[in-house]
C-alpha positions in Angstrom: 0.0 0.0 0.0 3.0 2.3 0.5 3.9 2.0 -3.2 0.4 3.1 -4.3 1.2 6.6 -3.2 4.6 6.9 -4.9 5.4 8.1 -8.4 8.3 6.9 -10.4 9.1 9.0 -13.5 11.3 7.7 -16.4 12.6 10.3 -18.8 13.6 8.6 -22.0 11.2 6.3 -23.9 13.8 4.0 -25.5 14.6 0.4 -24.8 16.2 1.1 -21.4 13.2 3.2 -20.2 10.7 0.7 -21.5 12.4 -2.3 -19.8 12.7 -0.3 -16.6 8.9 0.4 -16.6 8.2 -3.3 -17.4 10.5 -4.4 -14.5 8.8 -2.0 -12.0 5.5 -3.7 -12.7 7.0 -7.2 -12.7 8.5 -6.5 -9.3 5.2 -5.6 -7.9 5.4 -1.8 -7.8 1.8 -0.5 -7.6 2.4 3.3 -7.7 2.4 5.6 -10.7 4.9 4.9 -13.5 5.3 7.7 -16.0 7.3 7.3 -19.1 8.4 10.4 -21.0 9.7 10.5 -24.5 10.4 13.3 -27.0 9.5 11.1 -30.0 5.9 10.3 -30.9 6.7 6.6 -31.5 6.3 4.1 -28.7 9.7 2.7 -27.4 11.6 0.8 -30.0 15.0 -1.0 -30.3 17.8 0.7 -32.2 19.8 -2.2 -33.7 17.3 -2.8 -36.6 17.7 0.9 -37.6 21.1 0.0 -39.1 20.5 -3.7 -39.6 17.3 -5.5 -40.5 14.9 -2.6 -40.9 17.4 -0.5 -42.9 18.2 -3.4 -45.3 14.5 -4.0 -45.9 14.5 -7.5 -44.3 12.4 -6.4 -41.3 9.1 -4.4 -41.2 8.6 -1.3 -39.1 6.4 -3.0 -36.5 9.2 -5.4 -35.6 11.3 -2.7 -34.0 9.0 -1.9 -31.1 9.7 -3.1 -27.6 6.0 -3.7 -26.8 2.8 -3.4 -28.7 1.1 0.0 -28.1 -1.7 -1.5 -26.0 0.7 -3.1 -23.5 1.3 0.3 -21.8 -2.3 0.8 -21.0 -2.7 -2.8 -19.8 0.3 -2.3 -17.6 -0.9 1.1 -16.3 2.2 2.9 -17.7 1.4 6.5 -18.3 2.9 7.8 -21.5 3.9 11.4 -22.4 5.2 10.9 -26.0 6.3 13.7 -28.3 7.1 15.8 -25.2 10.7 16.6 -24.3 11.6 17.0 -20.7 13.1 20.5 -20.6 13.8 21.2 -16.9 14.6 19.2 -13.8 14.1 20.8 -10.4 15.6 18.4 -7.9 14.8 20.5 -4.9 11.1 20.2 -5.7 11.4 16.7 -7.2 9.8 18.0 -10.4 10.4 17.4 -14.1 8.9 20.0 -16.5 7.9 19.0 -20.0 8.0 21.2 -23.2 4.3 21.9 -23.0 4.6 23.1 -19.4 3.4 20.0 -17.7 5.1 19.5 -14.3 5.6 15.9 -13.2 6.4 15.3 -9.5 8.4 12.2 -8.7 9.6 10.1 -5.7 12.2 8.4 -7.8 13.5 9.6 -11.2 15.3 7.6 -13.9 17.2 9.4 -16.6 17.4 7.3 -19.8 17.8 10.2 -22.2 20.3 8.3 -24.5 22.6 10.0 -26.9 22.3 12.1 -30.1 24.4 11.9 -33.3 27.3 14.3 -33.5 26.9 16.8 -36.3 29.4 17.7 -39.1 30.5 21.3 -38.6 31.2 22.0 -42.3 29.5 23.9 -45.1 26.7 22.0 -46.9 25.1 20.1 -44.0 21.8 21.8 -44.6 21.4 20.1 -48.0 18.5 17.6 -48.5 20.8 14.6 -49.0 22.6 14.8 -45.6 21.6 12.1 -43.2 22.1 11.0 -39.6 21.0 7.7 -38.1 19.8 7.6 -34.5 16.0 7.6 -34.6 13.3 5.6 -36.4 12.4 8.6 -38.5 16.1 8.8 -39.5 16.1 5.2 -40.5 12.9 5.6 -42.6 14.4 8.5 -44.5 17.7 6.7 -45.0 16.1 3.5 -46.1 14.2 5.3 -48.8 17.3 7.1 -49.9 19.4 3.9 -50.1 16.7 2.3 -52.2 16.6 5.3 -54.5 20.4 5.4 -54.8 20.4 1.7 -55.7 17.8 2.2 -58.5 19.6 5.2 -59.9 23.2 4.0 -59.6 23.7 6.7 -57.0 26.6 7.3 -54.7 26.6 7.4 -50.9 29.4 9.0 -49.0 29.8 7.9 -45.4 31.7 10.1 -42.9 33.1 7.7 -40.3 34.1 4.1 -40.4 32.7 3.1 -37.0 30.0 0.4 -36.5 27.1 2.6 -37.8 29.0 3.8 -40.8 30.1 0.3 -41.8 26.6 -1.3 -41.2 25.0 1.5 -43.4 27.7 1.0 -46.0 26.9 -2.7 -46.1 23.2 -1.9 -46.4 23.8 0.5 -49.2 25.8 -2.0 -51.2 22.9 -4.4 -50.7 20.6 -1.9 -52.4 23.2 -1.6 -55.2 24.4 1.9 -54.3 28.1 3.0 -54.8 29.7 3.7 -51.4 32.8 5.7 -50.3 33.8 5.9 -46.7 35.9 8.8 -45.4 37.7 8.1 -42.2 40.5 10.1 -40.4 42.1 7.0 -38.9 44.2 4.5 -40.9 41.7 1.6 -40.6 38.0 1.2 -39.9 37.0 0.7 -36.2 40.5 1.9 -35.3 39.8 3.1 -31.8 37.5 0.1 -31.0 39.3 -2.9 -32.4 42.8 -1.5 -33.1 44.7 -1.6 -36.4 45.1 -5.4 -36.5 41.4 -6.3 -36.6 40.2 -3.0 -38.1 42.1 -3.8 -41.2 40.2 -7.0 -41.6 36.9 -5.1 -41.8 38.4 -2.8 -44.4 39.2 -5.9 -46.5 35.7 -7.2 -46.0 34.1 -4.0 -47.3 36.5 -3.6 -50.1 35.7 -7.1 -51.2 32.1 -5.9 -51.5 33.0 -2.9 -53.5 33.2 -0.2 -50.9 35.9 2.5 -51.4 37.8 3.8 -48.4 39.6 7.2 -48.1 41.6 7.0 -44.9 43.5 9.8 -43.2 41.1 12.5 -44.2 38.1 14.4 -43.0 35.2 16.1 -44.8 35.6 19.8 -45.2 32.6 20.7 -47.4 29.5 19.1 -48.9 28.9 20.6 -52.4 25.4 20.9 -53.7 23.1 22.5 -56.3 19.4 23.4 -56.0 19.5 22.0 -52.4 20.8 18.6 -53.5 24.1 16.9 -52.7 26.6 16.6 -55.7 30.0 15.9 -54.1 32.1 16.2 -51.0 35.6 17.5 -50.4 38.2 16.3 -47.9 41.0 18.1 -46.1 43.6 16.6 -48.4 42.1 18.4 -51.4 40.2 15.4 -52.9 36.7 15.7 -54.2 34.4 12.6 -54.0 31.2 12.0 -55.9 28.1 11.8 -53.7 24.4 12.0 -54.1 23.9 11.5 -50.3 26.1 11.9 -47.2 25.7 10.0 -43.9 27.4 11.6 -40.9 28.4 8.7 -38.7 31.0 10.4 -36.5 29.7 9.2 -33.2 27.1 10.2 -30.6 27.1 12.5 -27.6 25.2 11.7 -24.4 22.2 13.8 -23.8 23.1 15.3 -20.4 21.3 18.7 -20.5 18.8 17.8 -17.8 21.5 16.5 -15.5 23.9 19.4 -16.2 21.4 22.2 -15.6 20.2 20.5 -12.4 23.7 20.2 -11.0 24.1 16.4 -11.1 27.7 15.1 -11.3 28.9 14.5 -14.8 32.0 12.9 -16.4 34.0 15.1 -18.7 34.1 14.4 -22.4 37.7 13.4 -22.4 36.7 10.4 -20.2 33.6 9.5 -22.3 31.1 12.0 -20.9 27.8 11.1 -19.4 26.1 11.3 -16.0 28.2 9.8 -13.3 26.5 6.9 -11.5 27.7 4.2 -9.1 27.4 0.5 -9.5 23.7 0.7 -8.5 23.1 3.3 -11.3 22.4 6.0 -8.7 23.5 9.5 -9.5 24.9 12.1 -7.1 21.3 12.6 -6.0 20.0 9.5 -4.1 16.6 9.8 -5.7 17.8 10.1 -9.3 19.2 7.2 -11.3 20.6 7.1 -14.9 20.9 4.2 -17.3 21.8 3.4 -20.9 23.8 5.6 -23.3 23.7 8.6 -21.0 25.1 6.8 -17.9 28.8 6.6 -17.1 28.7 3.8 -14.5 31.4 2.5 -12.2 31.9 -1.1 -13.3 32.7 -3.4 -10.3 34.3 -6.1 -12.4 36.4 -4.0 -14.8 37.3 -1.5 -12.1 36.7 1.6 -14.2 34.0 4.0 -15.1 32.4 3.2 -18.5 29.7 4.7 -20.7 28.4 2.0 -23.0 26.3 2.9 -26.1 25.1 -0.6 -27.0 21.8 -2.5 -27.1 22.6 -5.0 -24.4 23.4 -2.2 -21.9 19.9 -0.7 -22.4 18.3 -4.2 -22.3 19.9 -5.2 -19.1 20.5 -1.8 -17.5 16.9 -0.8 -17.5 15.8 -3.7 -15.3 18.8 -3.2 -13.0 17.9 0.5 -12.5 14.3 -0.3 -11.8 15.3 -2.7 -9.0 17.7 -0.1 -7.6 14.8 2.4 -7.6 12.8 0.0 -5.6 15.5 -0.2 -3.0 16.9 -3.6 -3.9 20.6 -4.3 -3.6 22.0 -3.8 -7.2 25.5 -4.1 -8.5 25.3 -3.7 -12.3 28.3 -5.7 -13.5 27.3 -7.0 -16.9 30.3 -7.4 -19.2 29.9 -4.9 -22.1 28.5 -6.7 -25.2 27.5 -5.8 -28.7 26.9 -7.5 -32.1 27.0 -6.5 -35.7 26.0 -8.0 -39.1 27.8 -6.9 -42.3 27.3 -8.9 -45.5 27.9 -12.6 -44.6 29.8 -11.7 -41.5 28.2 -11.8 -38.0 30.1 -11.0 -34.9 29.7 -10.5 -31.1 32.1 -8.5 -29.0 32.4 -8.8 -25.2 34.6 -6.8 -22.8 36.6 -3.6 -22.8 40.0 -3.1 -24.4 40.7 0.6 -24.9 43.6 1.8 -27.1 46.8 1.4 -25.2 45.1 -0.9 -22.6 46.3 -4.2 -24.2 49.6 -5.6 -25.2 48.5 -8.4 -27.6 45.8 -9.4 -30.0 45.6 -13.2 -30.3 43.6 -15.0 -33.0 41.9 -18.3 -32.6 40.6 -19.8 -35.9 40.8 -19.0 -39.6 41.0 -15.3 -40.5 41.0 -16.0 -44.2 37.6 -17.8 -43.9 36.4 -15.1 -41.5 35.7 -17.7 -38.9 37.7 -16.8 -35.8 37.8 -15.4 -32.3 40.1 -12.4 -31.6 41.2 -11.9 -28.0 42.7 -8.7 -26.6 45.1 -9.5 -23.8 47.1 -7.6 -21.1 49.8 -9.6 -19.4 48.0 -12.8 -20.5 44.6 -11.7 -19.1 41.7 -11.6 -21.5 40.2 -8.1 -21.6 37.9 -8.6 -24.5 37.0 -11.1 -27.2 35.2 -10.9 -30.5 33.8 -14.0 -32.2 33.3 -13.7 -35.9 31.1 -16.3 -37.6 31.8 -18.5 -34.5 28.8 -19.0 -32.3 27.7 -20.0 -28.8 30.9 -18.8 -27.2 29.9 -15.5 -25.6 29.4 -17.0 -22.1 32.8 -18.6 -22.2 34.5 -15.4 -23.4 32.9 -13.4 -20.7 33.9 -16.0 -18.1 37.5 -15.5 -19.2 37.2 -11.8 -18.8 35.6 -12.0 -15.4 38.3 -14.4 -14.1 41.0 -11.8 -14.5 43.5 -14.7 -14.5 46.3 -15.1 -17.1 45.5 -17.9 -19.5 47.8 -20.3 -21.4 48.2 -18.3 -24.7 49.0 -21.4 -26.8 45.8 -23.1 -25.6 43.8 -19.9 -26.1 44.9 -19.9 -29.8 44.1 -23.6 -30.3 40.5 -24.2 -31.5 40.7 -27.8 -30.4 40.9 -26.7 -26.7 37.5 -25.8 -25.3 37.3 -22.2 -24.0 35.6 -23.5 -20.9 38.7 -25.6 -20.0 41.5 -23.2 -20.7 44.5 -23.8 -18.4 45.9 -20.8 -16.6 49.4 -19.6 -17.6 52.2 -21.2 -15.6 53.1 -19.3 -12.5 49.7 -17.5 -12.4 
């Protein structure tokens, strides 16, 4: 009966927010649950936006977390199409764009991230795209289909995961693709040069052109349409559409203006939270792309922008809001699909944080597992077209124990039985 008089507000109607609301009800919370989102669509999952939905293999309805009627049946109050513009922590109040004031007992910030913008001439042209929201994916999907029909050319700024997945989708439609990337390989900061180069080879095998060591300086257009793009080395590239895939920034405005502790951009940005996803205010929590959480296993503070973090973090935050003991220690995980290559990555191996990349399997066949090691300890592992090994890889990461490297590289040795290195 105590719960019935309490109000929990969730700002951010994405996967993390929806799973938090679902968990509150599943755990027996009987008070008000209010879910606020600045998009008019019901909460949806983001991976299909650059994968199945973008390629045309999945329909629009497949992206939603729950059917629309589920929220009413679960007594979840929705405020969609209304941004939260102000947080007054002293009054425990969130103000929406239409002036509505929502009072809360506990607040969860799941505001996500937004795509970084190109700060160059020509970004206002009709053929310049970003990919973060369902509406973005709808526009881009139509554009890729049109480019494929007309033998058009897509230029992608950025060879990260989103840039590469969109490049693969564009090639699937038959469009020509050029990727401009300032680093010497794709995914350079994420995977390092050794494995990043393999993804460059994969895309080049499928007809993608790369222009490394350069940045866009201007998008050239006529009559409002994209015609070409220039890079800082003086090159001009044909383009009928441009995708800016240069990363995302956490949406921290509510936290910043209300005085919550933040992490500086040099360390990944985001709202600082502890292992229970609680902010510097004991009644305010944060989760998903916007949260920089202390990770009890990895021993560092991380901000993770991946689907699994929203899927698992939302329920963890909900339980913490209910006063349960929570230590959110999920090993970071993501997946990607490009052409005939599927992969899963677990762990955290920042640039300069590892001393060896060890390969287990056949790189030429693109059937292998890559391990990032530091003094023989597994920091991260990525399985490429090798399946049902994620649990074993994550167990190696959690163990923090040096492993026998020869055995680690030998596909005949089960990962679950790897011997420790001698002297460990």
